[in-house]
C-alpha positions as CSV (number, residue, x, y, z in Angstrom):
1,M,-25.4,-53.8,27.6
2,N,-27.3,-51.5,30.0
3,Q,-25.5,-48.6,28.3
4,M,-26.7,-49.8,24.9
5,L,-30.3,-50.1,26.2
6,L,-30.2,-46.7,27.8
7,M,-28.8,-45.1,24.6
8,M,-31.5,-46.8,22.4
9,R,-34.2,-45.0,24.5
10,T,-32.7,-41.7,23.3
11,F,-32.9,-42.5,19.6
12,P,-34.9,-39.9,17.6
13,A,-38.3,-40.9,16.2
14,A,-36.9,-40.4,12.6
15,V,-34.3,-43.1,13.3
16,R,-36.8,-45.5,14.8
17,R,-39.1,-45.3,11.8
18,L,-36.1,-46.2,9.5
19,F,-35.4,-49.1,11.9
20,A,-39.0,-50.4,11.6
21,A,-38.7,-50.2,7.8
22,Q,-35.3,-51.9,7.8
23,A,-36.7,-54.7,10.1
24,L,-39.5,-55.6,7.7
25,F,-37.2,-55.2,4.7
26,G,-34.7,-57.5,6.4
27,I,-37.2,-60.3,6.8
28,G,-38.1,-60.1,3.1
29,M,-34.4,-60.0,2.1
30,G,-33.7,-63.0,4.4
31,V,-36.2,-65.2,2.7
32,F,-34.6,-64.4,-0.7
33,A,-31.1,-64.9,0.7
34,V,-31.9,-68.5,1.6
35,L,-34.2,-69.5,-1.2
36,L,-33.5,-67.5,-4.4
37,N,-30.5,-69.6,-5.6
38,L,-32.2,-72.8,-4.8
39,Y,-35.2,-71.6,-6.8
40,L,-33.1,-70.7,-9.8
41,R,-31.4,-74.1,-9.6
42,S,-34.8,-75.8,-9.4
43,I,-36.0,-74.2,-12.6
44,G,-32.9,-75.3,-14.6
45,F,-30.3,-72.6,-14.2
46,S,-26.6,-73.6,-13.6
47,E,-24.4,-72.1,-10.9
48,E,-22.6,-70.2,-13.7
49,M,-25.8,-68.6,-14.9
50,I,-27.0,-67.9,-11.4
51,G,-23.7,-66.2,-10.7
52,R,-24.1,-64.1,-13.8
53,L,-27.6,-63.0,-12.9
54,L,-26.6,-62.0,-9.4
55,A,-23.5,-60.3,-10.9
56,F,-25.7,-58.3,-13.2
57,Q,-27.8,-57.2,-10.3
58,S,-24.7,-56.0,-8.4
59,L,-23.4,-54.3,-11.6
60,C,-26.7,-52.4,-11.8
61,A,-26.5,-51.4,-8.1
62,A,-22.9,-50.1,-8.8
63,I,-24.0,-48.1,-11.8
64,A,-27.1,-46.7,-10.0
65,S,-25.2,-45.7,-6.9
66,I,-23.6,-42.6,-8.5
67,P,-26.9,-41.0,-9.8
68,M,-28.7,-42.1,-6.7
69,G,-26.1,-40.5,-4.5
70,W,-26.5,-37.2,-6.5
71,L,-30.3,-37.6,-6.1
72,A,-29.9,-38.0,-2.3
73,D,-27.9,-34.8,-2.1
74,Q,-30.3,-32.9,-4.3
75,T,-33.6,-34.0,-2.8
76,T,-33.6,-35.9,0.6
77,R,-32.4,-39.3,1.9
78,R,-36.0,-40.2,2.5
79,T,-37.0,-39.7,-1.1
80,T,-34.1,-41.9,-2.3
81,Y,-34.8,-44.6,0.3
82,L,-38.5,-44.8,-0.7
83,L,-37.6,-45.0,-4.4
84,G,-35.0,-47.7,-3.8
85,L,-37.4,-49.8,-1.7
86,T,-40.1,-49.5,-4.4
87,L,-37.7,-50.5,-7.2
88,L,-36.3,-53.4,-5.2
89,G,-39.7,-54.7,-4.4
90,A,-40.8,-54.5,-8.0
91,G,-37.6,-56.4,-9.0
92,F,-38.1,-59.2,-6.5
93,T,-41.8,-59.4,-7.5
94,T,-40.7,-60.1,-11.0
95,L,-38.0,-62.6,-9.8
96,A,-40.6,-64.6,-7.9
97,S,-43.1,-64.5,-10.8
98,S,-41.2,-65.5,-13.9
99,R,-39.0,-68.3,-15.1
100,E,-38.0,-66.8,-18.4
101,L,-34.4,-65.5,-18.7
102,N,-35.4,-62.1,-20.2
103,Y,-37.8,-61.3,-17.4
104,L,-35.3,-62.4,-14.8
105,I,-32.7,-60.0,-16.3
106,A,-35.2,-57.2,-16.1
107,A,-35.9,-58.2,-12.5
108,V,-32.3,-58.0,-11.4
109,V,-32.0,-54.6,-13.2
110,L,-34.8,-53.2,-11.1
111,A,-33.6,-54.9,-7.9
112,G,-30.0,-53.7,-8.4
113,T,-31.1,-50.1,-9.1
114,G,-33.3,-50.2,-6.0
115,N,-30.5,-51.6,-3.9
116,G,-28.1,-48.9,-5.0
117,A,-30.5,-46.2,-3.9
118,M,-31.1,-47.7,-0.5
119,M,-27.4,-48.3,0.1
120,V,-26.5,-44.6,-0.5
121,S,-29.3,-43.2,1.6
122,V,-29.3,-45.1,4.9
123,Q,-25.8,-44.1,6.3
124,P,-26.1,-40.4,5.6
125,Y,-29.7,-40.4,7.0
126,L,-28.6,-42.0,10.2
127,Q,-25.6,-39.6,10.5
128,E,-27.7,-36.5,9.9
129,N,-30.6,-37.5,12.2
130,S,-28.6,-38.3,15.3
131,R,-26.2,-36.8,17.7
132,R,-22.5,-37.6,17.9
133,R,-22.7,-39.6,21.1
134,Q,-25.6,-41.7,19.7
135,R,-23.9,-42.6,16.4
136,P,-21.7,-45.6,17.4
137,Y,-24.9,-47.3,18.9
138,I,-27.1,-46.2,16.0
139,F,-24.9,-47.7,13.3
140,S,-24.5,-50.8,15.4
141,V,-28.2,-51.2,16.0
142,S,-29.0,-50.5,12.3
143,F,-26.7,-53.3,11.1
144,T,-27.7,-55.6,13.9
145,L,-31.4,-55.1,13.2
146,M,-31.1,-56.3,9.7
147,W,-29.4,-59.5,10.8
148,V,-31.8,-60.2,13.8
149,T,-34.7,-59.9,11.4
150,S,-32.9,-62.2,9.0
151,I,-32.7,-64.8,11.7
152,L,-36.5,-65.0,11.7
153,A,-36.4,-65.0,8.0
154,G,-33.9,-67.9,8.0
155,F,-36.2,-70.0,10.1
156,I,-39.2,-69.0,8.0
157,A,-37.5,-69.7,4.7
158,G,-36.3,-73.1,5.8
159,W,-39.8,-74.4,6.6
160,L,-41.9,-72.5,4.1
161,P,-41.5,-75.0,1.2
162,R,-42.6,-77.8,3.6
163,L,-45.5,-75.7,4.8
164,F,-46.8,-75.2,1.2
165,A,-46.3,-78.9,0.5
166,Y,-48.4,-79.7,3.6
167,L,-51.1,-77.2,2.7
168,N,-51.2,-78.5,-0.9
169,P,-50.0,-82.1,-1.3
170,A,-50.0,-81.7,-5.1
171,L,-46.9,-79.6,-4.6
172,A,-45.0,-82.2,-2.5
173,N,-42.9,-83.3,-5.6
174,I,-42.7,-79.9,-7.3
175,E,-39.8,-78.1,-5.6
176,A,-39.8,-75.1,-8.0
177,D,-43.4,-74.2,-7.2
178,R,-42.9,-74.6,-3.4
179,L,-39.9,-72.3,-3.6
180,Q,-41.7,-69.8,-5.8
181,Y,-44.6,-69.5,-3.4
182,S,-42.1,-69.1,-0.5
183,L,-40.4,-66.2,-2.3
184,W,-43.8,-64.4,-2.5
185,I,-43.8,-64.3,1.4
186,G,-40.5,-62.3,1.1
187,V,-42.0,-59.9,-1.5
188,F,-44.9,-59.2,0.9
189,F,-42.6,-58.1,3.7
190,I,-40.6,-55.8,1.4
191,F,-43.6,-54.0,0.4
192,I,-45.0,-53.7,3.9
193,A,-41.7,-51.9,4.8
194,L,-43.0,-48.9,2.8
195,L,-45.5,-48.1,5.6
196,P,-43.0,-47.1,8.3
197,A,-40.7,-45.7,5.7
198,Q,-43.3,-43.1,4.8
199,G,-42.8,-41.6,8.3
200,M,-39.1,-41.0,7.9
201,S,-37.8,-37.4,8.4
202,A,-37.3,-35.4,5.2
203,K,-35.0,-32.9,6.9
204,A,-31.7,-33.5,8.6
205,R,-31.0,-32.6,12.2
206,S,-28.7,-29.7,12.3
207,E,-25.6,-30.1,14.5
208,K,-22.5,-28.0,14.3
209,P,-19.3,-29.9,14.7
210,A,-16.5,-28.6,16.9
211,P,-14.4,-26.1,14.8
212,A,-11.1,-27.9,15.3
213,Q,-12.8,-31.2,14.7
214,S,-14.5,-30.3,11.5
215,A,-11.3,-28.8,10.1
216,S,-9.1,-31.8,11.0
217,Y,-11.0,-35.0,10.4
218,S,-11.0,-35.2,6.7
219,G,-7.4,-33.9,6.5
220,N,-5.8,-36.2,9.0
221,A,-6.3,-39.4,6.9
222,A,-5.7,-38.2,3.3
223,G,-4.5,-34.7,3.2
224,S,-7.1,-32.0,2.2
225,N,-8.5,-33.9,-0.8
226,P,-11.7,-35.7,0.3
227,W,-11.8,-37.6,-3.0
228,K,-8.5,-39.2,-2.2
229,L,-9.9,-40.3,1.1
230,I,-13.1,-41.7,-0.6
231,A,-10.8,-43.5,-3.1
232,R,-9.1,-45.3,-0.2
233,F,-12.3,-46.3,1.4
234,S,-13.5,-47.6,-2.0
235,L,-10.4,-49.6,-2.6
236,C,-10.7,-51.5,0.7
237,N,-14.4,-51.9,0.1
238,A,-13.8,-53.3,-3.4
239,L,-11.5,-55.9,-2.1
240,I,-14.1,-57.1,0.3
241,G,-16.8,-57.0,-2.4
242,F,-14.6,-59.1,-4.7
243,G,-13.9,-61.7,-2.1
244,A,-17.5,-61.8,-1.0
245,G,-18.6,-62.3,-4.7
246,M,-16.4,-65.3,-4.9
247,I,-18.3,-67.3,-2.2
248,V,-21.1,-65.5,-0.2
249,P,-23.9,-65.8,-2.8
250,Y,-23.2,-69.6,-3.1
251,F,-23.3,-70.4,0.6
252,N,-26.6,-72.1,0.4
253,L,-25.4,-74.2,-2.5
254,Y,-22.2,-74.8,-0.6
255,F,-24.1,-76.4,2.2
256,R,-26.2,-78.5,-0.1
257,D,-23.5,-79.7,-2.5
258,W,-20.2,-79.5,-0.4
259,V,-21.7,-80.5,3.0
260,G,-24.8,-82.3,1.9
261,A,-27.4,-80.4,4.0
262,S,-31.1,-80.4,3.5
263,I,-33.2,-77.2,2.9
264,P,-34.5,-77.1,6.5
265,Q,-30.9,-77.6,7.7
266,I,-29.7,-74.8,5.4
267,G,-32.4,-72.5,6.8
268,M,-31.3,-73.3,10.4
269,V,-27.6,-72.7,9.6
270,F,-28.4,-69.4,8.0
271,A,-30.5,-68.4,10.9
272,M,-27.8,-69.3,13.4
273,G,-25.2,-67.5,11.2
274,Q,-27.3,-64.3,11.2
275,F,-27.8,-64.6,15.0
276,G,-23.9,-64.8,15.4
277,T,-23.6,-61.8,13.1
278,A,-26.1,-59.9,15.1
279,L,-24.3,-60.6,18.3
280,G,-21.0,-59.5,16.7
281,S,-22.4,-56.3,15.3
282,I,-24.1,-55.2,18.5
283,S,-20.8,-55.6,20.3
284,S,-19.0,-53.3,17.8
285,P,-19.5,-50.1,19.9
286,F,-17.8,-51.7,22.9
287,I,-14.9,-53.0,20.7
288,A,-14.5,-49.6,19.1
289,K,-14.5,-47.9,22.5
290,R,-11.8,-50.4,23.8
291,V,-9.4,-50.6,20.8
292,G,-10.6,-47.8,18.5
293,L,-12.5,-47.9,15.2
294,I,-9.6,-48.7,12.9
295,K,-8.0,-51.4,15.0
296,G,-11.6,-52.8,15.7
297,V,-12.2,-53.1,11.9
298,T,-8.8,-54.7,11.3
299,I,-8.9,-57.2,14.1
300,S,-12.4,-58.4,13.6
301,Q,-11.8,-58.9,9.8
302,L,-8.6,-60.9,10.4
303,C,-10.3,-63.1,13.0
304,S,-12.7,-64.3,10.4
305,L,-10.0,-65.8,8.2
306,P,-9.2,-69.0,10.1
307,F,-12.8,-70.0,10.0
308,M,-13.0,-69.4,6.2
309,A,-9.9,-71.6,5.8
310,L,-11.6,-74.4,7.8
311,M,-14.7,-74.2,5.6
312,A,-12.4,-74.9,2.6
313,W,-10.8,-78.0,4.2
314,Q,-13.8,-79.7,5.9
315,H,-17.1,-81.3,4.8
316,E,-18.7,-82.1,8.2
317,L,-22.0,-80.2,8.7
318,W,-21.5,-79.3,12.4
319,L,-18.0,-78.0,11.8
320,C,-18.8,-76.1,8.6
321,S,-21.9,-74.6,10.3
322,L,-19.8,-73.4,13.3
323,C,-17.2,-71.9,11.0
324,F,-20.0,-70.2,8.9
325,I,-21.4,-68.6,12.1
326,F,-18.1,-67.4,13.4
327,R,-16.8,-66.2,10.0
328,G,-20.0,-64.1,9.6
329,A,-19.9,-62.8,13.1
330,F,-16.3,-61.6,12.9
331,M,-16.5,-60.3,9.3
332,N,-19.7,-58.4,9.8
333,M,-18.7,-57.1,13.2
334,C,-16.5,-54.5,11.5
335,T,-19.3,-53.1,9.3
336,P,-20.9,-50.6,11.8
337,M,-17.3,-49.4,12.6
338,R,-16.5,-49.0,8.9
339,Q,-19.7,-47.1,8.3
340,E,-19.1,-44.8,11.3
341,T,-15.5,-44.2,10.3
342,T,-16.5,-43.2,6.7
343,M,-19.3,-40.8,7.9
344,E,-16.9,-39.3,10.5
345,I,-14.0,-38.6,8.3
346,V,-15.7,-37.5,5.1
347,P,-17.1,-33.9,5.1
348,E,-20.8,-33.6,5.2
349,R,-21.2,-32.3,1.7
350,H,-19.6,-35.4,0.3
351,R,-21.3,-38.0,2.5
352,A,-23.9,-39.2,0.1
353,R,-21.3,-39.4,-2.7
354,A,-18.9,-41.2,-0.4
355,S,-21.6,-43.7,0.4
356,A,-22.3,-44.0,-3.3
357,A,-18.7,-44.6,-4.2
358,E,-18.3,-47.2,-1.5
359,S,-21.5,-48.9,-2.7
360,M,-20.4,-48.7,-6.3
361,S,-16.9,-50.1,-5.6
362,W,-18.3,-53.0,-3.5
363,N,-21.1,-53.9,-6.0
364,L,-18.8,-53.5,-9.0
365,A,-16.2,-55.7,-7.5
366,W,-18.9,-58.2,-6.4
367,A,-20.3,-58.3,-10.0
368,I,-16.8,-58.8,-11.6
369,A,-16.1,-61.7,-9.2
370,M,-19.5,-63.3,-9.8
371,F,-19.1,-63.2,-13.6
372,F,-16.6,-66.1,-13.2
373,S,-16.9,-67.3,-9.7
374,G,-19.7,-69.8,-10.7
375,G,-17.4,-71.2,-13.3
376,I,-14.5,-71.5,-10.8
377,I,-16.8,-73.3,-8.3
378,K,-18.1,-75.6,-11.1
379,N,-14.6,-76.5,-12.4
380,Y,-12.4,-76.2,-9.3
381,G,-14.7,-76.5,-6.3
382,Y,-15.8,-74.3,-3.4
383,D,-12.4,-74.5,-1.7
384,T,-10.7,-72.5,-4.5
385,S,-13.3,-69.7,-4.2
386,L,-12.8,-69.7,-0.4
387,Y,-9.0,-69.3,-0.8
388,I,-9.5,-66.3,-3.2
389,A,-11.9,-64.7,-0.8
390,F,-9.4,-65.3,2.0
391,A,-6.7,-63.5,0.2
392,C,-8.9,-60.5,-0.7
393,Y,-10.1,-60.0,2.9
394,L,-6.5,-60.2,4.2
395,I,-5.3,-57.6,1.7
396,S,-8.3,-55.4,2.5
397,A,-7.6,-55.5,6.3
398,T,-4.0,-54.7,5.9
399,L,-4.6,-51.7,3.6
400,Y,-7.4,-50.4,5.8
401,Y,-5.1,-50.3,8.8
402,H,-2.3,-48.7,6.7
403,F,-4.6,-46.0,5.3
404,F,-6.6,-45.0,8.3
405,H,-4.7,-45.8,11.5
406,P,-2.8,-42.3,11.3
407,W,-6.2,-40.6,11.4
408,E,-7.1,-42.4,14.6
409,K,-3.8,-41.6,16.2
410,L,-4.3,-37.9,15.5
411,K,-8.0,-38.0,16.6
412,K,-7.1,-38.8,20.2
413,P,-5.1,-35.7,21.0
414,L,-7.6,-33.7,19.0
415,K,-10.4,-34.8,21.4
416,V,-8.3,-33.9,24.4
417,A,-7.6,-30.5,23.0
418,I,-11.3,-29.9,22.3
419,A,-12.2,-31.2,25.8
420,K,-9.9,-28.9,27.8
421,P,-11.5,-25.5,27.1
422,S,-15.0,-26.9,27.9
423,A,-13.6,-28.2,31.2
424,V,-12.3,-24.8,32.1
425,S,-15.5,-23.0,31.3
């Protein structure tokens, strides 16, 4: 932990400004993560329709990822990030303001497009504004920060409806209005994130890779064709996106309908789940250092599966809450390592498009899953959705290890070969 704190003090100002924007954005997103589905249910939409709306948002993010990746390569990562944040804020403003289906569809189009722009710009920005020794910690802190701020958002979101009922007793029996006003708090934080984002660096830090390293990294895992490499990353990401689309958007409804929890209890569980995820993601540099990036991704992903199975079998609040916390911690522990692996292996000129391809594959798979996951939950229950997600995560972990473990095996002797000449000189 001391090493982590010392390394954080060396982070460039450009990275710190992005972290400030991500922290504020994370609070806003956390409020929506807890309350949006509950709000849509309270205004009369079924699980199936909620699933289709969220699927359409993910589909728009997937479609937007490719042109936004091109835009990020042609302009700057900062420009794309600011555009994405603005579009996403506009979409969530519309979501929190309207109860008509047509306006909600327009809102998810805006939000999805903005999400696609942000997803393709953050990873390349961090990679290009940091030094090699900082990157494992920067990717870990970036991911952890979003979850830590979401912990605060979870507590806020759980109690905001009660606060509005206390401030205005007329709202005590009108759940939809209380939830709508609560979502406006999330919108406020998203737009406030534009202030630190304005100070992000427009130019990337120049850092020449070691000649042997730059020539070998992209070739070791998938021959000399970077698009084959990107396709493999995208396949593994798509499986995770499909599995996540089967259950993750419904976890708040899962706790209300399957477990029988109240809204404050759901907010508390989500906050604790995000706390567990934050602890898991901040430990990823130490896991990667001990077992390697590829093994770290595979092991952490596999460790989440028993907890997912227990969630499908049990109904007790305390047990399902613990499983939710540990499932999220292990599953998301691998995310910083996956991001670093992608940015390390893929050549610099393809990074934004690699990030776009991964974003598109995840969002497209998520959208496809959500078009029918609401119906599966409605007709067969939450346990069936959890079993499908279990299978997708297992296949993804297996393929990821099969595809990329050879790169990690070749990377070790490569590092030794590069280190020897510098030791002599």
